[in-house]
N, C-alpha and C positions, 0 to 999 in steps of 0.2 A: 394533506396532500393522500392522494388518493395512491392504494399498492398497487404496485403495478412489477413488482421482483418476483421471480421464484426463489423457494427456500433455496439454500445453498446444500447441495447433496452432500455427507460425507461418503467417501472412497477411500478403500482399502487398498492398501499397496503392500501384494508377496509378492517375495523374490530370492533371490538365496542368499543377498545382502543383509535383508530381512530375518530371516530365517538362523542364519549363522551367530547374529547379533541378540537374536531370543530376544525381538522385539515384536508389540502392535504398532505398525503403522499408517495413521489417514492421511487424507488431505481434504481440510474444510473447499470446493469447489466454491468460490467466488466469483469465480469467473464465471459461473453460467447462472448469475443472478438474472441477468439484463443482457444484450447482445449489446450497448453501447456504454452504459453505467455501470460500470460495475467495479469489483475486486475491494479494494480498502478505499477506492474511491466515493463509490456512494456513502459509505459511513462516514465518511470526511466530509461531505457536503450537507448530509441530510439534516443538521441544524444550523449550518450557517444557512441554508435555504428556507430552514423554517421561520429563524430569525426574521431572515427579508423580508417574507413575504406578513409577518406578523408586525413590521416597522412600516409596512406599506411602500419598502421601494419597488421597481419595477426591472433594475439595472443592477445586473452582476458584474463589478469586474476585478480580473484574477490577471494572474501571470504564471509563465514557465516558458521551457525552451523550446525549441521550433517543433520537438517533437513528445512533448508534452502528455504525460495519458491523463493529468489533472486539465489541463486546456481542451482535451476532447470530452472528457465526462464533463466538464461544466457545461460548454459549448450544449452538450447531447440534455442535461439537464434542464438549460434552462428553456430551450427548445419545447421539452417535456410538460413544464412550470410554466410556463407563460411569463417569460423573464427575459429582458434582451440583455445581451451579453455582449462581454467587452474583452479580451484577450489583449494583455500587454507580454510581447514577446521578446525573449533578449534577445541580442544582435542584430543583423540587416536583414531586409523582407530579400528573399528570391524565389527568384520564378524559374520553372514554371512552381506553383506550393506544391510542398512534399503529402502524403497522405493525410498526415492527421491535421496540419494545419486546412489542407481542399475541405475533408470532414466539417472540420470548427466551421468554416465557410458557410459549408452548405445547412449548418442547422443554424444558420443568424446569426453566428458572434462575427463582432466587428474588431479587427486585427490592428493593433498598433504599436509600431516597433520602439526602442528602446536600443541606443551603443548599451555594451557590457558596462562601461564604466557608468553611466547614467541607472542604469537597470540594477546594479548593486547598492541601489537608495532605494528600494522599493519601497522597502519595512519606515523608514523616517518619515516625520509628518510632515517636512517640507515638499516631498516628492508626490504624498497623496493627498496635501493640501493643493499641487498642481493640478492634479489628475480630476479630484472635484471640479475644481473650478472651469476645467476646461469641456468634460461630462457631465457636470450639474451632479445630482443626486443620486449618486450609484453607491453600492454596498461594497466592497471590498474586502473580497477573499485572500489571504494568504497563498502564495505563492503552495502547490502542495494540498490547499486547507489544511494546512498546519497551524491551525488554533486551539484554542478551547473546544469550543465545538466542534470541532475535529477531533480531539481527544474523546467528546463526550460520546460523537458517533459509536469509535473504534471501542469504547466497552461492550459495545452491544455486540459484536465479529462470533464469539466463542461461545457465546452462551445459546446461543443457534441450536450449535454443536454440541450440547449436551443435553439427547432428550432422556428422560427419565428410564426408559428403557436401556440407554446403554451404559447407565450409572451403574459402578462397580465399588464393590465395600472392601476393603484392604480388613483380615483375619487381625491383626497386629492393633489396628487403633478403630475399627469399625467406620471409621473415613471412607463416606462414599464421595467419586472421582470417576473421571471418564478419562484425563488422560493428565501424565505427569509433567510433561516438556509438553509447551507448543511453541512451533517453531515462526517466526517469519521473516522475509527480507524487509531491508532499514535503508532508510532514505534521510527524510525527516525527523525520524524519531515519532511521530503524532501515531502511528499503529501500535507501535511497543507499548508507548505510556496508555494508550488504552487499553489495551489488555494485558498490560501488569495490573492495572487498578479493577482487570474484572475478575480475577483469578480468586481462588481459596491460598492459602498461604502456603499450604501443602505442595503448589502446584510453581513450576518455574517457566518463565518464561526467555526463551533466546531468540537475541535478532540478529542476523546476519548483516549488516553493512556492504553495503555495495559502491560504497566510495573509498577509495583509497586511503587510509589514517585513519578509518571513525572512528577509533577510539574516542573522540573530540566529542562523539555521541554524546558520550555517559553523562557529560555537563549537559546540554541538552536533553536527555532526556530529565534529569535529575527538577529541572527546573520547569518540566510540562508537569511535573510529577506534585510539587508542591505548590505552584501556581494554579492548578486544576483541583486539590485539595483544598484549598483557602479558597476557592472562589464559588461553594454554597452549592455547585452545579452535582447533579444526583450524580454517585459513585455505589455501587456493590459492596465496598470495604471502606472502612476508613483509612487504611493506606495499601500502599502499593504490593504484589505479590514480588516475591525476588526476580530478578533478572539477570539477566550477563546477558553480551556481546561476544561474537564473536566474529573478530575480523580479520581472518586467513583466506577469505574466499570474494576478494571482488574482484583477483582478474587483472590488474592492474588501473581498477579505478572504475571511477563513474561511466557507464555504456561501454565500456573497454571488455572487449570478447578475446578467445583465440579458438583456436582448431579444437582444444579438447572439449570447451564449455560448448561447440556449435555439435559435436558429436554426442555429447552427455545427453544432451538435447533433444536429436533426433532420437538416441535410441530408448530413452523413458518415454519419448511419445510413443513410438513405436511397440514397446512393451505393457507401456500400462493406458493408452492410447486418452494424457492427459499435458496436453501441448503446454510449454513453458514459454516465458517472454524471457528474453536476453538478457534485459538490466538488471529486473529484480528477480523473479522466481528459480529462474535456473540457476545461478550463484547460490541461492538459498539451497536448495535441493542438492546440487553439485555437494554442498557444505556437511549435510546433512548425510547423504550417506557416505560419505569418507567421513565422518566422525562415528558413523557406524562400523566400519569396518577395523576402526582404530583401539574399537572397544569404550567411547565416549560415554554411550548410554548401559543400562544395566541391565541385564537379563530379566524379563518382566517391565520392561518397562511400556509404557504407552505414548506414541510421539502423537500432534496434530503440526500436520503443515496447514500453513494459511494460505492458498495460493490468492496473492493478492491481483490478477486480471493482470492489466496492461500489454493482454496478446495483441493489441493494434500498435502498436510499436514497432514489433516485428518484422512488419509490411519495410516500412522505413529504414530498418536495419539491414533488410537483407538487400534493400536498394544498393546500401552503402556498401555492404560487405562482398556486392558481385564485382567489384572493381578488382578484389586484390584475393579472392579464396569463392569456390562452391559452399551453397548451403546445400 
């Protein structure tokens, strides 16, 4: 596959909050890698696409909601790399199509709708066999790219953010490092698992679930890490670095927002020229800034916030929110 992506830039955030906390704060701008296939979506798709290509599949089939970043990115990636794509969408068809699904269709994706009860069975052999019978030989990518191929891709996210000239050496240990903490929003936990596998054990990954009661993701993370390490797939280390879930910044649950989060997103963009998506990165960035105010991190720490893209979803979200509030 040809390399058509820009290296993600690092952007330092200087603010009164970071100065008071005494930390160095950087953002890894995965949102700037490509106009359509960006953020962690590319990393979760990369090895799925390579496997499909190696096995001579011509059609990709995947799953997602009506505003799914994964559906959006898979449609675009399929078009870029010459795959036919089928998107299995949760819920009933609603016309006119929202911006996410309109884009997917423009990229050549065929949309198929399943009621919510049937959609819950998307990972079962019975439903996947039915889909294979209906559409023929298709390469199935799970919702969100959440499989071992997805984890493998995510092990590569942080490595590009640690060029040699940015490494520092702790005087007490001689250990070379770039960041003490790597922070990321968390939905399926695939990205967190890949990042944890890619870190030196003196570093720590911190995930901010965007789901209500997100502590259940700890079990998902452990399962992904165990299965990946047992799979024989490449891993920078033989075990994962320490990781932590911070579950207090979901703002009511998946795709839930309020005025405080909207105002924070707008202010952050105005001050630092970093747009945030409301579903994922805005919640993580808000959480990090709030923890800095609380003294959660030590003075002198260096933090990397992974911007996982997803900005396309803001258009649909803003259309829905306009009925209730001003953006």
